[in-house]
Backbone as JSON, one array per atom type, in Angstrom:
{
  "sequence": "XXXXXXXXXXXXXXXXXXXXXXXXXXXXXXXXXXXXXXXXXXXXXXXXXXXXXXXXXXXXXXXXXXXXXXXXXXXXXX",
  "N": [[28.68, 30.08, 72.24], [29.86, 31.54, 69.32], [29.04, 34.2, 66.94], [29.57, 33.31, 64.32], [29.45, 30.55, 64.63], [26.77, 30.25, 65.32], [25.53, 31.1, 62.94], [26.42, 29.08, 61.24], [25.1, 26.85, 62.35], [22.44, 27.59, 61.79], [22.48, 27.53, 59.0], [22.96, 24.83, 58.56], [20.62, 23.82, 59.63], [18.75, 24.59, 57.7], [19.63, 22.95, 55.62], [19.14, 20.42, 56.74], [16.36, 20.51, 56.95], [15.65, 20.46, 54.23], [16.61, 17.95, 53.68], [14.89, 16.32, 55.2], [12.53, 16.85, 53.83], [13.07, 15.63, 51.43], [12.37, 14.01, 48.37], [9.96, 15.18, 47.91], [8.04, 17.92, 46.68], [8.31, 21.38, 47.64], [5.78, 22.4, 47.93], [4.16, 20.08, 48.28], [5.28, 19.06, 50.61], [4.72, 21.14, 52.38], [1.92, 20.98, 52.35], [1.62, 18.44, 53.53], [2.43, 19.05, 56.09], [0.67, 20.98, 56.83], [1.12, 23.72, 56.43], [2.0, 26.87, 54.85], [3.45, 26.91, 51.59], [5.25, 28.94, 51.08], [6.36, 29.4, 53.58], [7.89, 27.08, 54.01], [9.72, 27.44, 51.95], [11.02, 29.82, 52.79], [12.15, 28.92, 55.21], [13.9, 26.94, 54.32], [15.58, 28.57, 53.0], [16.95, 29.88, 54.92], [15.69, 31.45, 56.91], [14.83, 31.49, 60.3], [12.86, 28.89, 61.57], [9.54, 28.94, 63.02], [8.58, 27.91, 66.33], [6.2, 26.38, 66.45], [6.07, 25.28, 63.88], [8.4, 23.7, 63.91], [7.8, 21.84, 65.95], [5.52, 20.59, 64.88], [6.66, 19.48, 62.56], [8.52, 17.71, 63.73], [6.8, 15.88, 65.03], [5.06, 14.91, 62.98], [6.82, 13.94, 61.06], [8.46, 12.32, 62.45], [10.95, 13.22, 63.49], [13.85, 13.98, 65.28], [14.18, 16.77, 67.33], [16.57, 17.62, 68.42], [18.43, 16.6, 66.62], [17.54, 17.93, 64.29], [17.81, 20.71, 64.9], [20.43, 20.97, 65.95], [22.02, 19.0, 64.91], [22.69, 16.81, 66.38], [22.88, 13.47, 67.61], [20.52, 10.88, 66.68], [18.55, 10.95, 63.68], [15.88, 10.13, 63.79], [13.14, 10.28, 66.11], [13.11, 8.91, 69.35]],
  "CA": [[28.82, 29.96, 70.79], [30.03, 32.85, 68.69], [28.1, 34.5, 65.85], [29.87, 32.45, 63.18], [28.93, 29.23, 64.97], [25.31, 30.34, 65.23], [25.18, 31.15, 61.52], [26.68, 27.75, 60.7], [23.99, 26.01, 62.82], [21.24, 27.97, 61.05], [22.64, 27.05, 57.63], [22.8, 23.38, 58.62], [19.19, 23.59, 59.86], [18.11, 24.68, 56.38], [20.0, 21.74, 54.88], [18.43, 19.27, 57.32], [14.95, 20.62, 56.54], [15.57, 19.97, 52.85], [16.84, 16.51, 53.75], [13.64, 15.72, 55.68], [11.56, 16.98, 52.73], [13.43, 14.6, 50.47], [11.98, 14.18, 46.97], [8.7, 15.91, 47.81], [8.13, 19.35, 46.37], [8.02, 22.23, 48.8], [4.32, 22.5, 48.02], [3.63, 18.85, 48.87], [5.78, 19.0, 51.98], [3.92, 22.11, 53.13], [0.58, 20.38, 52.52], [1.74, 17.35, 54.51], [2.6, 19.64, 57.42], [-0.41, 21.93, 57.1], [1.65, 25.08, 56.44], [2.11, 27.46, 53.53], [4.67, 26.59, 50.85], [6.16, 30.07, 51.24], [7.09, 29.21, 54.84], [8.91, 26.06, 53.77], [10.75, 28.08, 51.13], [11.79, 30.74, 53.64], [12.94, 28.16, 56.18], [15.0, 26.29, 53.6], [16.47, 29.64, 52.54], [17.72, 30.4, 56.04], [14.9, 32.08, 57.96], [14.65, 30.57, 61.43], [11.46, 28.45, 61.67], [8.78, 29.13, 64.25], [8.52, 26.73, 67.19], [5.05, 25.56, 66.05], [6.47, 24.53, 62.69], [9.37, 22.68, 64.3], [7.11, 20.79, 66.71], [4.7, 19.85, 63.91], [7.58, 18.7, 61.73], [9.06, 16.62, 64.54], [5.77, 14.88, 65.3], [4.52, 14.29, 61.75], [7.88, 13.31, 60.28], [9.23, 11.51, 63.4], [12.3, 13.76, 63.44], [14.37, 14.48, 66.55], [14.48, 18.19, 67.32], [17.99, 17.77, 68.7], [19.11, 16.39, 65.34], [17.14, 18.97, 63.35], [18.35, 22.02, 65.26], [21.85, 21.0, 66.28], [22.76, 17.94, 64.24], [23.15, 15.86, 67.39], [22.12, 12.24, 67.79], [19.84, 10.22, 65.57], [17.52, 11.74, 62.98], [14.54, 9.7, 64.25], [12.81, 10.39, 67.51], [13.07, 7.6, 70.03]],
  "C": [[28.91, 31.36, 70.21], [29.06, 33.01, 67.51], [28.32, 33.6, 64.64], [29.33, 31.04, 63.41], [27.41, 29.19, 64.87], [24.86, 30.34, 63.77], [25.38, 29.79, 60.86], [25.56, 26.78, 61.09], [22.72, 26.31, 62.03], [21.3, 27.48, 59.61], [22.43, 25.53, 57.58], [21.33, 23.01, 58.86], [18.45, 23.62, 58.54], [18.4, 23.42, 55.56], [19.27, 20.51, 55.42], [16.94, 19.32, 57.0], [14.76, 20.07, 55.13], [15.76, 18.45, 52.82], [15.58, 15.78, 54.21], [12.59, 15.76, 54.57], [11.81, 15.93, 51.67], [13.01, 14.95, 49.06], [10.66, 14.94, 46.81], [8.96, 17.36, 47.42], [7.89, 20.14, 47.65], [6.52, 22.34, 49.01], [3.72, 21.27, 48.7], [4.04, 18.73, 50.33], [4.97, 19.94, 52.87], [2.52, 21.57, 53.38], [0.61, 19.3, 53.58], [1.83, 17.87, 55.93], [1.5, 20.63, 57.8], [0.08, 23.37, 57.21], [1.67, 25.6, 55.0], [3.46, 27.11, 52.9], [5.7, 27.7, 51.0], [6.98, 29.94, 52.53], [8.2, 28.19, 54.66], [10.05, 26.66, 52.97], [11.63, 29.0, 51.97], [12.69, 29.98, 54.61], [14.11, 27.46, 55.51], [16.0, 27.32, 53.06], [17.22, 30.32, 53.69], [16.96, 31.15, 57.11], [14.67, 31.07, 59.07], [13.17, 30.19, 61.56], [10.85, 28.77, 63.03], [8.72, 27.82, 65.03], [7.36, 25.81, 66.79], [5.38, 24.71, 64.84], [7.41, 23.4, 63.07], [8.72, 21.53, 65.06], [6.26, 19.94, 65.77], [5.56, 18.95, 63.05], [8.1, 17.49, 62.5], [8.03, 15.51, 64.73], [5.29, 14.18, 64.04], [5.57, 13.52, 60.96], [8.78, 12.42, 61.16], [10.71, 11.92, 63.39], [12.67, 14.31, 64.82], [14.68, 15.98, 66.41], [15.96, 18.45, 67.6], [18.81, 17.59, 67.42], [18.82, 17.55, 64.39], [17.82, 20.3, 63.64], [19.87, 22.05, 65.4], [22.69, 19.92, 65.6], [23.27, 16.88, 65.2], [22.26, 14.62, 67.41], [21.52, 11.71, 66.51], [18.78, 11.13, 64.96], [16.12, 11.4, 63.52], [14.37, 9.91, 65.73], [12.77, 8.98, 68.1], [11.88, 7.52, 70.93]]
}
């Protein structure tokens, strides 16, 4: 994958994070995940999330990491 493709994946990751958050505020979403609101804001703004955050998100929100990171498959974990 070239640099442009990588940047596109990262941008889509930010969009999918916002999609998982849904109507909740960043503050409420952060509380639900046990993280700081500033982290959620940074991740939705394009900073690559830490693995711990991604694992927590996947488990608490029942989200497939393959879908979240790459847009592949179903949103829900099986």
